[in-house]
C-alpha positions as protocol buffer text, in pm:
chain_id: "A"
residue {
  index: 1
  type: MET
  ca { x: 11350 y: 12222 z: 14089 }
}
residue {
  index: 2
  type: ILE
  ca { x: 11639 y: 12021 z: 13950 }
}
residue {
  index: 3
  type: THR
  ca { x: 11899 y: 12210 z: 13745 }
}
residue {
  index: 4
  type: ILE
  ca { x: 12153 y: 12113 z: 13480 }
}
residue {
  index: 5
  type: LYS
  ca { x: 12423 y: 12124 z: 13749 }
}
residue {
  index: 6
  type: ASP
  ca { x: 12225 y: 11874 z: 13958 }
}
residue {
  index: 7
  type: ILE
  ca { x: 12190 y: 11642 z: 13659 }
}
residue {
  index: 8
  type: ALA
  ca { x: 12563 y: 11669 z: 13590 }
}
residue {
  index: 9
  type: LYS
  ca { x: 12640 y: 11566 z: 13947 }
}
residue {
  index: 10
  type: LEU
  ca { x: 12401 y: 11269 z: 13935 }
}
residue {
  index: 11
  type: ALA
  ca { x: 12534 y: 11156 z: 13597 }
}
residue {
  index: 12
  type: GLY
  ca { x: 12899 y: 11207 z: 13688 }
}
residue {
  index: 13
  type: VAL
  ca { x: 12965 y: 11430 z: 13389 }
}
residue {
  index: 14
  type: SER
  ca { x: 13032 y: 11797 z: 13331 }
}
residue {
  index: 15
  type: TYR
  ca { x: 12775 y: 12076 z: 13306 }
}
residue {
  index: 16
  type: SER
  ca { x: 12876 y: 12123 z: 12943 }
}
residue {
  index: 17
  type: THR
  ca { x: 12818 y: 11754 z: 12864 }
}
residue {
  index: 18
  type: VAL
  ca { x: 12467 y: 11765 z: 13013 }
}
residue {
  index: 19
  type: SER
  ca { x: 12383 y: 12078 z: 12818 }
}
residue {
  index: 20
  type: LYS
  ca { x: 12503 y: 11923 z: 12494 }
}
residue {
  index: 21
  type: ALA
  ca { x: 12322 y: 11595 z: 12565 }
}
residue {
  index: 22
  type: LEU
  ca { x: 11993 y: 11773 z: 12634 }
}
residue {
  index: 23
  type: ASN
  ca { x: 12032 y: 11971 z: 12312 }
}
residue {
  index: 24
  type: GLY
  ca { x: 12104 y: 11666 z: 12096 }
}
residue {
  index: 25
  type: ASN
  ca { x: 12468 y: 11742 z: 12019 }
}
residue {
  index: 26
  type: PRO
  ca { x: 12596 y: 11455 z: 11799 }
}
residue {
  index: 27
  type: LEU
  ca { x: 12939 y: 11466 z: 11967 }
}
residue {
  index: 28
  type: ILE
  ca { x: 12794 y: 11319 z: 12285 }
}
residue {
  index: 29
  type: LYS
  ca { x: 12809 y: 10940 z: 12305 }
}
residue {
  index: 30
  type: PRO
  ca { x: 12465 y: 10776 z: 12278 }
}
residue {
  index: 31
  type: ALA
  ca { x: 12508 y: 10597 z: 12613 }
}
residue {
  index: 32
  type: THR
  ca { x: 12595 y: 10925 z: 12787 }
}
residue {
  index: 33
  type: ARG
  ca { x: 12304 y: 11108 z: 12627 }
}
residue {
  index: 34
  type: GLN
  ca { x: 12065 y: 10829 z: 12725 }
}
residue {
  index: 35
  type: LYS
  ca { x: 12188 y: 10840 z: 13085 }
}
residue {
  index: 36
  type: VAL
  ca { x: 12143 y: 11217 z: 13102 }
}
residue {
  index: 37
  type: LEU
  ca { x: 11795 y: 11201 z: 12948 }
}
residue {
  index: 38
  type: GLU
  ca { x: 11684 y: 10928 z: 13188 }
}
residue {
  index: 39
  type: ILE
  ca { x: 11798 y: 11132 z: 13489 }
}
residue {
  index: 40
  type: ALA
  ca { x: 11632 y: 11444 z: 13351 }
}
residue {
  index: 41
  type: GLU
  ca { x: 11305 y: 11259 z: 13296 }
}
residue {
  index: 42
  type: LYS
  ca { x: 11315 y: 11086 z: 13636 }
}
residue {
  index: 43
  type: HIS
  ca { x: 11357 y: 11418 z: 13814 }
}
residue {
  index: 44
  type: GLN
  ca { x: 11112 y: 11601 z: 13585 }
}
residue {
  index: 45
  type: TYR
  ca { x: 11367 y: 11847 z: 13454 }
}
residue {
  index: 46
  type: ASN
  ca { x: 11213 y: 12118 z: 13238 }
}
residue {
  index: 47
  type: LYS
  ca { x: 11424 y: 12339 z: 13014 }
}
residue {
  index: 48
  type: ASN
  ca { x: 11365 y: 12710 z: 13034 }
}
residue {
  index: 49
  type: ILE
  ca { x: 11294 y: 12788 z: 12671 }
}
residue {
  index: 50
  type: MET
  ca { x: 11357 y: 13159 z: 12697 }
}
residue {
  index: 51
  type: ALA
  ca { x: 11684 y: 13108 z: 12883 }
}
residue {
  index: 52
  type: THR
  ca { x: 11794 y: 12852 z: 12625 }
}
residue {
  index: 53
  type: GLN
  ca { x: 11723 y: 13097 z: 12345 }
}
residue {
  index: 54
  type: LEU
  ca { x: 11914 y: 13375 z: 12515 }
}
residue {
  index: 55
  type: SER
  ca { x: 12220 y: 13160 z: 12578 }
}
residue {
  index: 56
  type: SER
  ca { x: 12233 y: 12968 z: 12251 }
}
residue {
  index: 57
  type: GLY
  ca { x: 12011 y: 13153 z: 12007 }
}
residue {
  index: 58
  type: LYS
  ca { x: 11817 y: 12827 z: 11964 }
}
residue {
  index: 59
  type: SER
  ca { x: 11487 y: 12711 z: 12112 }
}
residue {
  index: 60
  type: HIS
  ca { x: 11531 y: 12340 z: 12027 }
}
residue {
  index: 61
  type: ILE
  ca { x: 11167 y: 12336 z: 11922 }
}
residue {
  index: 62
  type: ILE
  ca { x: 11040 y: 12205 z: 11588 }
}
residue {
  index: 63
  type: GLY
  ca { x: 10703 y: 12301 z: 11447 }
}
residue {
  index: 64
  type: PHE
  ca { x: 10495 y: 12034 z: 11274 }
}
residue {
  index: 65
  type: VAL
  ca { x: 10209 y: 12167 z: 11061 }
}
residue {
  index: 66
  type: LEU
  ca { x: 9919 y: 11946 z: 10956 }
}
residue {
  index: 67
  type: ASP
  ca { x: 9631 y: 12041 z: 10732 }
}
residue {
  index: 68
  type: GLU
  ca { x: 9385 y: 11848 z: 10947 }
}
residue {
  index: 69
  type: LEU
  ca { x: 9404 y: 11679 z: 11285 }
}
residue {
  index: 70
  type: SER
  ca { x: 9100 y: 11464 z: 11349 }
}
residue {
  index: 71
  type: SER
  ca { x: 8965 y: 11288 z: 11040 }
}
residue {
  index: 72
  type: ASN
  ca { x: 9231 y: 11020 z: 11001 }
}
residue {
  index: 73
  type: PRO
  ca { x: 9437 y: 10839 z: 11269 }
}
residue {
  index: 74
  type: LEU
  ca { x: 9727 y: 10847 z: 11023 }
}
residue {
  index: 75
  type: PHE
  ca { x: 9805 y: 11201 z: 11135 }
}
residue {
  index: 76
  type: ALA
  ca { x: 9802 y: 11113 z: 11505 }
}
residue {
  index: 77
  type: ASN
  ca { x: 10042 y: 10824 z: 11439 }
}
residue {
  index: 78
  type: ILE
  ca { x: 10281 y: 11037 z: 11234 }
}
residue {
  index: 79
  type: ALA
  ca { x: 10278 y: 11310 z: 11500 }
}
residue {
  index: 80
  type: LYS
  ca { x: 10341 y: 11056 z: 11777 }
}
residue {
  index: 81
  type: PHE
  ca { x: 10636 y: 10892 z: 11602 }
}
residue {
  index: 82
  type: LEU
  ca { x: 10783 y: 11225 z: 11493 }
}
residue {
  index: 83
  type: HIS
  ca { x: 10763 y: 11358 z: 11849 }
}
residue {
  index: 84
  type: GLN
  ca { x: 10951 y: 11050 z: 11973 }
}
residue {
  index: 85
  type: GLU
  ca { x: 11221 y: 11079 z: 11707 }
}
residue {
  index: 86
  type: LEU
  ca { x: 11276 y: 11451 z: 11768 }
}
residue {
  index: 87
  type: LYS
  ca { x: 11288 y: 11402 z: 12144 }
}
residue {
  index: 88
  type: GLU
  ca { x: 11565 y: 11145 z: 12101 }
}
residue {
  index: 89
  type: ARG
  ca { x: 11760 y: 11413 z: 11913 }
}
residue {
  index: 90
  type: GLY
  ca { x: 11714 y: 11676 z: 12184 }
}
residue {
  index: 91
  type: TYR
  ca { x: 11418 y: 11862 z: 12032 }
}
residue {
  index: 92
  type: GLN
  ca { x: 11060 y: 11927 z: 12138 }
}
residue {
  index: 93
  type: MET
  ca { x: 10775 y: 11938 z: 11888 }
}
residue {
  index: 94
  type: ILE
  ca { x: 10478 y: 12173 z: 11863 }
}
residue {
  index: 95
  type: LEU
  ca { x: 10185 y: 12054 z: 11653 }
}
residue {
  index: 96
  type: ALA
  ca { x: 9970 y: 12309 z: 11473 }
}
residue {
  index: 97
  type: ALA
  ca { x: 9684 y: 12303 z: 11226 }
}
residue {
  index: 98
  type: SER
  ca { x: 9742 y: 12509 z: 10913 }
}
residue {
  index: 99
  type: MET
  ca { x: 9788 y: 12883 z: 10973 }
}
residue {
  index: 100
  type: ASP
  ca { x: 9723 y: 12853 z: 11347 }
}
residue {
  index: 101
  type: GLY
  ca { x: 10089 y: 12774 z: 11396 }
}
residue {
  index: 102
  type: TYR
  ca { x: 10239 y: 13091 z: 11254 }
}
residue {
  index: 103
  type: GLU
  ca { x: 10188 y: 13321 z: 11553 }
}
residue {
  index: 104
  type: ILE
  ca { x: 10313 y: 13079 z: 11817 }
}
residue {
  index: 105
  type: PHE
  ca { x: 10601 y: 12961 z: 11599 }
}
residue {
  index: 106
  type: SER
  ca { x: 10716 y: 13320 z: 11551 }
}
residue {
  index: 107
  type: GLN
  ca { x: 10687 y: 13399 z: 11922 }
}
residue {
  index: 108
  type: LEU
  ca { x: 10882 y: 13090 z: 12028 }
}
residue {
  index: 109
  type: ARG
  ca { x: 11123 y: 13128 z: 11737 }
}
residue {
  index: 110
  type: VAL
  ca { x: 11117 y: 12760 z: 11649 }
}
residue {
  index: 111
  type: ASP
  ca { x: 11437 y: 12626 z: 11498 }
}
residue {
  index: 112
  type: GLY
  ca { x: 11263 y: 12460 z: 11203 }
}
residue {
  index: 113
  type: CYS
  ca { x: 10930 y: 12351 z: 11057 }
}
residue {
  index: 114
  type: ILE
  ca { x: 10796 y: 12038 z: 10892 }
}
residue {
  index: 115
  type: PHE
  ca { x: 10486 y: 12070 z: 10676 }
}
residue {
  index: 116
  type: TRP
  ca { x: 10270 y: 11770 z: 10592 }
}
residue {
  index: 117
  type: ASP
  ca { x: 10196 y: 11734 z: 10221 }
}
residue {
  index: 118
  type: TYR
  ca { x: 10102 y: 12091 z: 10130 }
}
residue {
  index: 119
  type: ARG
  ca { x: 10017 y: 12092 z: 9761 }
}
residue {
  index: 120
  type: PRO
  ca { x: 10117 y: 12388 z: 9544 }
}
residue {
  index: 121
  type: PHE
  ca { x: 9768 y: 12538 z: 9530 }
}
residue {
  index: 122
  type: LYS
  ca { x: 9766 y: 12551 z: 9910 }
}
residue {
  index: 123
  type: GLN
  ca { x: 10124 y: 12663 z: 9955 }
}
residue {
  index: 124
  type: ASP
  ca { x: 10141 y: 13018 z: 9820 }
}
residue {
  index: 125
  type: ASP
  ca { x: 9967 y: 13223 z: 10089 }
}
residue {
  index: 126
  type: PHE
  ca { x: 10049 y: 12971 z: 10358 }
}
residue {
  index: 127
  type: MET
  ca { x: 10423 y: 12966 z: 10296 }
}
residue {
  index: 128
  type: LYS
  ca { x: 10466 y: 13341 z: 10257 }
}
residue {
  index: 129
  type: ASN
  ca { x: 10432 y: 13402 z: 10629 }
}
residue {
  index: 130
  type: PHE
  ca { x: 10650 y: 13111 z: 10729 }
}
residue {
  index: 131
  type: LYS
  ca { x: 10926 y: 13217 z: 10492 }
}
residue {
  index: 132
  type: ASN
  ca { x: 10938 y: 13546 z: 10684 }
}
residue {
  index: 133
  type: LEU
  ca { x: 11062 y: 13349 z: 10985 }
}
residue {
  index: 134
  type: SER
  ca { x: 11381 y: 13261 z: 10793 }
}
residue {
  index: 135
  type: ILE
  ca { x: 11405 y: 12911 z: 10937 }
}
residue {
  index: 136
  type: PRO
  ca { x: 11476 y: 12573 z: 10776 }
}
residue {
  index: 137
  type: TRP
  ca { x: 11165 y: 12384 z: 10662 }
}
residue {
  index: 138
  type: PHE
  ca { x: 11062 y: 12106 z: 10428 }
}
residue {
  index: 139
  type: LEU
  ca { x: 10759 y: 11922 z: 10295 }
}
residue {
  index: 140
  type: LEU
  ca { x: 10685 y: 11575 z: 10429 }
}
residue {
  index: 141
  type: GLY
  ca { x: 10486 y: 11327 z: 10224 }
}
residue {
  index: 142
  type: THR
  ca { x: 10450 y: 11528 z: 9905 }
}
residue {
  index: 143
  type: ASP
  ca { x: 10403 y: 11381 z: 9560 }
}
residue {
  index: 144
  type: ASP
  ca { x: 10517 y: 11702 z: 9391 }
}
residue {
  index: 145
  type: ASN
  ca { x: 10862 y: 11847 z: 9337 }
}
residue {
  index: 146
  type: PRO
  ca { x: 10868 y: 12174 z: 9535 }
}
residue {
  index: 147
  type: HIS
  ca { x: 11231 y: 12253 z: 9434 }
}
residue {
  index: 148
  type: SER
  ca { x: 11334 y: 12247 z: 9799 }
}
residue {
  index: 149
  type: PRO
  ca { x: 11417 y: 11971 z: 10049 }
}
residue {
  index: 150
  type: TYR
  ca { x: 11131 y: 11723 z: 10079 }
}
residue {
  index: 151
  type: ILE
  ca { x: 11046 y: 11366 z: 10168 }
}
residue {
  index: 152
  type: LYS
  ca { x: 10842 y: 11192 z: 9902 }
}
residue {
  index: 153
  type: ILE
  ca { x: 10592 y: 10915 z: 9961 }
}
residue {
  index: 154
  type: ASP
  ca { x: 10560 y: 10716 z: 9641 }
}
residue {
  index: 155
  type: ARG
  ca { x: 10185 y: 10660 z: 9654 }
}
residue {
  index: 156
  type: LYS
  ca { x: 10170 y: 10528 z: 9298 }
}
residue {
  index: 157
  type: GLU
  ca { x: 10429 y: 10264 z: 9379 }
}
residue {
  index: 158
  type: GLY
  ca { x: 10226 y: 10170 z: 9687 }
}
residue {
  index: 159
  type: ILE
  ca { x: 9913 y: 10113 z: 9480 }
}
residue {
  index: 160
  type: TYR
  ca { x: 10118 y: 9915 z: 9228 }
}
residue {
  index: 161
  type: LYS
  ca { x: 10249 y: 9691 z: 9506 }
}
residue {
  index: 162
  type: ALA
  ca { x: 9892 y: 9632 z: 9624 }
}
residue {
  index: 163
  type: VAL
  ca { x: 9774 y: 9537 z: 9273 }
}
residue {
  index: 164
  type: GLU
  ca { x: 10076 y: 9313 z: 9220 }
}
residue {
  index: 165
  type: TYR
  ca { x: 10015 y: 9147 z: 9557 }
}
residue {
  index: 166
  type: LEU
  ca { x: 9648 y: 9079 z: 9479 }
}
residue {
  index: 167
  type: LYS
  ca { x: 9737 y: 8945 z: 9136 }
}
residue {
  index: 168
  type: SER
  ca { x: 9977 y: 8699 z: 9299 }
}
residue {
  index: 169
  type: TYR
  ca { x: 9671 y: 8556 z: 9478 }
}
residue {
  index: 170
  type: GLY
  ca { x: 9494 y: 8502 z: 9147 }
}
residue {
  index: 171
  type: HIS
  ca { x: 9276 y: 8814 z: 9144 }
}
residue {
  index: 172
  type: GLU
  ca { x: 9221 y: 8930 z: 8786 }
}
residue {
  index: 173
  type: ARG
  ca { x: 8951 y: 9190 z: 8849 }
}
residue {
  index: 174
  type: ILE
  ca { x: 9059 y: 9444 z: 9112 }
}
residue {
  index: 175
  type: GLY
  ca { x: 8849 y: 9742 z: 9215 }
}
residue {
  index: 176
  type: PHE
  ca { x: 8928 y: 10067 z: 9393 }
}
residue {
  index: 177
  type: ILE
  ca { x: 8728 y: 10235 z: 9670 }
}
residue {
  index: 178
  type: GLY
  ca { x: 8750 y: 10616 z: 9676 }
}
residue {
  index: 179
  type: ASN
  ca { x: 8804 y: 10883 z: 9414 }
}
residue {
  index: 180
  type: SER
  ca { x: 8917 y: 11187 z: 9615 }
}
residue {
  index: 181
  type: GLN
  ca { x: 9293 y: 11155 z: 9561 }
}
residue {
  index: 182
  type: GLU
  ca { x: 9391 y: 11174 z: 9197 }
}
residue {
  index: 183
  type: VAL
  ca { x: 9747 y: 11050 z: 9250 }
}
residue {
  index: 184
  type: LYS
  ca { x: 9618 y: 10722 z: 9392 }
}
residue {
  index: 185
  type: LEU
  ca { x: 9361 y: 10684 z: 9115 }
}
residue {
  index: 186
  type: GLU
  ca { x: 9634 y: 10742 z: 8858 }
}
residue {
  index: 187
  type: GLY
  ca { x: 9846 y: 10487 z: 9039 }
}
residue {
  index: 188
  type: TYR
  ca { x: 9559 y: 10238 z: 9028 }
}
residue {
  index: 189
  type: ARG
  ca { x: 9505 y: 10280 z: 8654 }
}
residue {
  index: 190
  type: GLU
  ca { x: 9877 y: 10262 z: 8581 }
}
residue {
  index: 191
  type: ALA
  ca { x: 9920 y: 9956 z: 8804 }
}
residue {
  index: 192
  type: LEU
  ca { x: 9648 y: 9766 z: 8619 }
}
residue {
  index: 193
  type: GLN
  ca { x: 9815 y: 9852 z: 8291 }
}
residue {
  index: 194
  type: ARG
  ca { x: 10158 y: 9749 z: 8418 }
}
residue {
  index: 195
  type: THR
  ca { x: 10026 y: 9414 z: 8539 }
}
residue {
  index: 196
  type: GLY
  ca { x: 9811 y: 9347 z: 8232 }
}
residue {
  index: 197
  type: LEU
  ca { x: 9480 y: 9359 z: 8419 }
}
residue {
  index: 198
  type: PRO
  ca { x: 9161 y: 9521 z: 8285 }
}
residue {
  index: 199
  type: TYR
  ca { x: 9041 y: 9867 z: 8393 }
}
residue {
  index: 200
  type: SER
  ca { x: 8678 y: 9969 z: 8411 }
}
residue {
  index: 201
  type: GLU
  ca { x: 8529 y: 10286 z: 8554 }
}
residue {
  index: 202
  type: LYS
  ca { x: 8258 y: 10066 z: 8709 }
}
residue {
  index: 203
  type: ASP
  ca { x: 8525 y: 9916 z: 8935 }
}
residue {
  index: 204
  type: VAL
  ca { x: 8599 y: 10253 z: 9098 }
}
residue {
  index: 205
  type: LEU
  ca { x: 8354 y: 10318 z: 9383 }
}
residue {
  index: 206
  type: PRO
  ca { x: 8303 y: 10693 z: 9436 }
}
residue {
  index: 207
  type: ALA
  ca { x: 8387 y: 10792 z: 9794 }
}
residue {
  index: 208
  type: HIS
  ca { x: 8579 y: 11061 z: 9978 }
}
residue {
  index: 209
  type: SER
  ca { x: 8793 y: 10950 z: 10273 }
}
residue {
  index: 210
  type: THR
  ca { x: 8597 y: 10871 z: 10592 }
}
residue {
  index: 211
  type: TRP
  ca { x: 8469 y: 10547 z: 10745 }
}
residue {
  index: 212
  type: GLU
  ca { x: 8114 y: 10646 z: 10652 }
}
residue {
  index: 213
  type: ASP
  ca { x: 8219 y: 10713 z: 10290 }
}
residue {
  index: 214
  type: GLY
  ca { x: 8365 y: 10365 z: 10257 }
}
residue {
  index: 215
  type: TYR
  ca { x: 8067 y: 10203 z: 10427 }
}
residue {
  index: 216
  type: LEU
  ca { x: 7812 y: 10374 z: 10201 }
}
residue {
  index: 217
  type: ALA
  ca { x: 8015 y: 10319 z: 9885 }
}
residue {
  index: 218
  type: MET
  ca { x: 8029 y: 9945 z: 9942 }
}
residue {
  index: 219
  type: ARG
  ca { x: 7675 y: 9913 z: 10080 }
}
residue {
  index: 220
  type: ASN
  ca { x: 7535 y: 10081 z: 9768 }
}
residue {
  index: 221
  type: TYR
  ca { x: 7750 y: 9879 z: 9529 }
}
residue {
  index: 222
  type: LYS
  ca { x: 7563 y: 9609 z: 9339 }
}
residue {
  index: 223
  type: MET
  ca { x: 7769 y: 9292 z: 9316 }
}
residue {
  index: 224
  type: THR
  ca { x: 7745 y: 9100 z: 8989 }
}
residue {
  index: 225
  type: ALA
  ca { x: 7909 y: 8794 z: 8842 }
}
residue {
  index: 226
  type: ASP
  ca { x: 8184 y: 9005 z: 8686 }
}
residue {
  index: 227
  type: SER
  ca { x: 8246 y: 9231 z: 8988 }
}
residue {
  index: 228
  type: PRO
  ca { x: 8600 y: 9259 z: 9125 }
}
residue {
  index: 229
  type: THR
  ca { x: 8708 y: 8983 z: 9360 }
}
residue {
  index: 230
  type: ALA
  ca { x: 8937 y: 9224 z: 9544 }
}
residue {
  index: 231
  type: PHE
  ca { x: 8936 y: 9594 z: 9631 }
}
residue {
  index: 232
  type: ILE
  ca { x: 9201 y: 9848 z: 9734 }
}
residue {
  index: 233
  type: GLY
  ca { x: 9086 y: 10127 z: 9964 }
}
residue {
  index: 234
  type: LEU
  ca { x: 9200 y: 10487 z: 9924 }
}
residue {
  index: 235
  type: ASN
  ca { x: 9289 y: 10492 z: 10295 }
}
residue {
  index: 236
  type: ASN
  ca { x: 9236 y: 10267 z: 10593 }
}
residue {
  index: 237
  type: MET
  ca { x: 8940 y: 10444 z: 10748 }
}
residue {
  index: 238
  type: LEU
  ca { x: 8748 y: 10414 z: 10422 }
}
residue {
  index: 239
  type: THR
  ca { x: 8856 y: 10050 z: 10388 }
}
residue {
  index: 240
  type: LYS
  ca { x: 8729 y: 9972 z: 10739 }
}
residue {
  index: 241
  type: GLY
  ca { x: 8391 y: 10117 z: 10645 }
}
residue {
  index: 242
  type: ALA
  ca { x: 8380 y: 9903 z: 10330 }
}
residue {
  index: 243
  type: LEU
  ca { x: 8473 y: 9599 z: 10539 }
}
residue {
  index: 244
  type: ARG
  ca { x: 8175 y: 9657 z: 10770 }
}
residue {
  index: 245
  type: ALA
  ca { x: 7937 y: 9687 z: 10474 }
}
residue {
  index: 246
  type: LEU
  ca { x: 8065 y: 9363 z: 10322 }
}
residue {
  index: 247
  type: LEU
  ca { x: 8025 y: 9175 z: 10649 }
}
residue {
  index: 248
  type: GLU
  ca { x: 7675 y: 9312 z: 10702 }
}
residue {
  index: 249
  type: ALA
  ca { x: 7586 y: 9192 z: 10351 }
}
residue {
  index: 250
  type: GLY
  ca { x: 7681 y: 8841 z: 10458 }
}
residue {
  index: 251
  type: LEU
  ca { x: 8000 y: 8826 z: 10254 }
}
residue {
  index: 252
  type: SER
  ca { x: 8321 y: 8677 z: 10386 }
}
residue {
  index: 253
  type: VAL
  ca { x: 8645 y: 8874 z: 10387 }
}
residue {
  index: 254
  type: PRO
  ca { x: 8873 y: 8742 z: 10247 }
}
residue {
  index: 255
  type: ASN
  ca { x: 8700 y: 8427 z: 10116 }
}
residue {
  index: 256
  type: ASP
  ca { x: 8448 y: 8615 z: 9901 }
}
residue {
  index: 257
  type: ILE
  ca { x: 8621 y: 8952 z: 9869 }
}
residue {
  index: 258
  type: SER
  ca { x: 8983 y: 9043 z: 9946 }
}
residue {
  index: 259
  type: LEU
  ca { x: 9065 y: 9390 z: 10080 }
}
residue {
  index: 260
  type: ILE
  ca { x: 9380 y: 9602 z: 10108 }
}
residue {
  index: 261
  type: GLY
  ca { x: 9383 y: 9941 z: 10281 }
}
residue {
  index: 262
  type: TYR
  ca { x: 9629 y: 10220 z: 10208 }
}
residue {
  index: 263
  type: ASP
  ca { x: 9846 y: 10353 z: 10497 }
}
residue {
  index: 264
  type: ASP
  ca { x: 10062 y: 10166 z: 10744 }
}
residue {
  index: 265
  type: LEU
  ca { x: 9843 y: 10190 z: 11056 }
}
residue {
  index: 266
  type: PRO
  ca { x: 9912 y: 9926 z: 11323 }
}
residue {
  index: 267
  type: GLU
  ca { x: 9555 y: 9947 z: 11458 }
}
residue {
  index: 268
  type: MET
  ca { x: 9427 y: 9788 z: 11135 }
}
residue {
  index: 269
  type: GLU
  ca { x: 9528 y: 9459 z: 11296 }
}
residue {
  index: 270
  type: PHE
  ca { x: 9229 y: 9501 z: 11528 }
}
residue {
  index: 271
  type: ALA
  ca { x: 8957 y: 9559 z: 11266 }
}
residue {
  index: 272
  type: GLU
  ca { x: 8674 y: 9301 z: 11243 }
}
residue {
  index: 273
  type: VAL
  ca { x: 8906 y: 9124 z: 11000 }
}
residue {
  index: 274
  type: ALA
  ca { x: 9273 y: 9218 z: 11041 }
}
residue {
  index: 275
  type: LEU
  ca { x: 9333 y: 9437 z: 10736 }
}
residue {
  index: 276
  type: THR
  ca { x: 9628 y: 9390 z: 10505 }
}
residue {
  index: 277
  type: THR
  ca { x: 9772 y: 9733 z: 10428 }
}
residue {
  index: 278
  type: VAL
  ca { x: 10020 y: 9904 z: 10198 }
}
residue {
  index: 279
  type: GLY
  ca { x: 10208 y: 10228 z: 10251 }
}
residue {
  index: 280
  type: PRO
  ca { x: 10527 y: 10381 z: 10387 }
}
residue {
  index: 281
  type: PRO
  ca { x: 10636 y: 10252 z: 10729 }
}
residue {
  index: 282
  type: LEU
  ca { x: 10547 y: 10541 z: 10960 }
}
residue {
  index: 283
  type: ARG
  ca { x: 10834 y: 10494 z: 11207 }
}
residue {
  index: 284
  type: GLU
  ca { x: 11086 y: 10510 z: 10922 }
}
residue {
  index: 285
  type: LEU
  ca { x: 10906 y: 10814 z: 10781 }
}
residue {
  index: 286
  type: ALA
  ca { x: 10927 y: 10991 z: 11117 }
}
residue {
  index: 287
  type: ALA
  ca { x: 11294 y: 10899 z: 11165 }
}
residue {
  index: 288
  type: LYS
  ca { x: 11389 y: 11033 z: 10822 }
}
residue {
  index: 289
  type: ALA
  ca { x: 11192 y: 11352 z: 10885 }
}
residue {
  index: 290
  type: ALA
  ca { x: 11368 y: 11410 z: 11218 }
}
residue {
  index: 291
  type: GLU
  ca { x: 11710 y: 11346 z: 11061 }
}
residue {
  index: 292
  type: LEU
  ca { x: 11639 y: 11587 z: 10775 }
}
residue {
  index: 293
  type: ILE
  ca { x: 11516 y: 11882 z: 10982 }
}
residue {
  index: 294
  type: VAL
  ca { x: 11808 y: 11849 z: 11224 }
}
residue {
  index: 295
  type: ALA
  ca { x: 12053 y: 11839 z: 10932 }
}
residue {
  index: 296
  type: LEU
  ca { x: 11894 y: 12151 z: 10782 }
}
residue {
  index: 297
  type: ILE
  ca { x: 11915 y: 12332 z: 11117 }
}
residue {
  index: 298
  type: ARG
  ca { x: 12284 y: 12247 z: 11138 }
}
residue {
  index: 299
  type: ASN
  ca { x: 12340 y: 12370 z: 10781 }
}
residue {
  index: 300
  type: GLU
  ca { x: 12455 y: 12026 z: 10674 }
}
residue {
  index: 301
  type: LYS
  ca { x: 12443 y: 11935 z: 10308 }
}
residue {
  index: 302
  type: VAL
  ca { x: 12141 y: 11721 z: 10228 }
}
residue {
  index: 303
  type: GLU
  ca { x: 12037 y: 11537 z: 9915 }
}
residue {
  index: 304
  type: TYR
  ca { x: 11671 y: 11534 z: 9822 }
}
residue {
  index: 305
  type: PRO
  ca { x: 11421 y: 11406 z: 9764 }
}
residue {
  index: 306
  type: LEU
  ca { x: 11429 y: 11134 z: 10024 }
}
residue {
  index: 307
  type: VAL
  ca { x: 11189 y: 10865 z: 9905 }
}
residue {
  index: 308
  type: ILE
  ca { x: 11022 y: 10632 z: 10155 }
}
residue {
  index: 309
  type: PRO
  ca { x: 10938 y: 10307 z: 9971 }
}
residue {
  index: 310
  type: PRO
  ca { x: 10598 y: 10149 z: 10047 }
}
residue {
  index: 311
  type: ARG
  ca { x: 10562 y: 9803 z: 10190 }
}
residue {
  index: 312
  type: ILE
  ca { x: 10286 y: 9545 z: 10226 }
}
residue {
  index: 313
  type: GLN
  ca { x: 10180 y: 9461 z: 10582 }
}
residue {
  index: 314
  type: GLN
  ca { x: 10029 y: 9114 z: 10550 }
}
residue {
  index: 315
  type: ARG
  ca { x: 9734 y: 9033 z: 10773 }
}
residue {
  index: 316
  type: SER
  ca { x: 9409 y: 8841 z: 10718 }
}
residue {
  index: 317
  type: SER
  ca { x: 9202 y: 9028 z: 10459 }
}
residue {
  index: 318
  type: VAL
  ca { x: 9360 y: 8882 z: 10144 }
}
residue {
  index: 319
  type: THR
  ca { x: 9346 y: 8526 z: 10018 }
}
residue {
  index: 320
  type: TYR
  ca { x: 9335 y: 8337 z: 9689 }
}
residue {
  index: 321
  type: ARG
  ca { x: 9056 y: 8423 z: 9446 }
}
residue {
  index: 322
  type: LYS
  ca { x: 8750 y: 8211 z: 9495 }
}
residue {
  index: 323
  type: GLN
  ca { x: 8703 y: 7976 z: 9201 }
}
residue {
  index: 324
  type: SER
  ca { x: 8356 y: 7988 z: 9042 }
}
């Protein structure tokens, strides 16, 4: 099995340089670190976690805690990008669902934790145990102010951008699919007010968050002459379900109805109609999260909140309002 000394010889650098490169030390030149990492990967070098902890007091492992793992591909994408960003900085990532992570995180003595969007009513019992580990941590994707380091996703601004975008295509009656996330509903109501468009409770289709929820909400919706000509979906899975229902009803997207889904998921390009989306760019979100947790581990001064601005990803599901 290849050792650090072997990697040093192959890379033409010192043992100390290899060790620092593998552990993400910022003093190592990027080209040198990349060379070391490529050799390590080629020869399937595996760090001995226990030995690393004994020698440095650090495991170079970050815990990432999600509330759910399977219902939305958003979480898989965030985890994938975050793993890549942490790896580039010399860290490994362990993914856990809710409280399942506490025992393994304490045994491995992770260097830090990132928690996805834990709202205050969920935090109390959950955070008590993790605070006992005395490690740096922060909230990723929260709308609240937890009075600690956090990265905020401005969901209201994202919904506003979607409304503004649809209005620029002449849509004057815009509906919303899904009522399970109050912050997005508030953002929808506020966005209509800010843009001078009318709000009606009839234009909000009750639905939770799954593909089936979106499909049933739209299938059961009775279109009338004054129905919205465009809809914003609470998330992309729900929006994809609504898209299927519209197509099955013989309607054209976007010629009859325009659709925007919330969340920046690249796979929305491959829906039956490539879905225009709004939300924070996930790669940027992951990069900022990796930078923040590493800074906290190194006791560097950080300013928070970090706010990830939303952006529109233009595809094929929005066009100009059909003239009657």
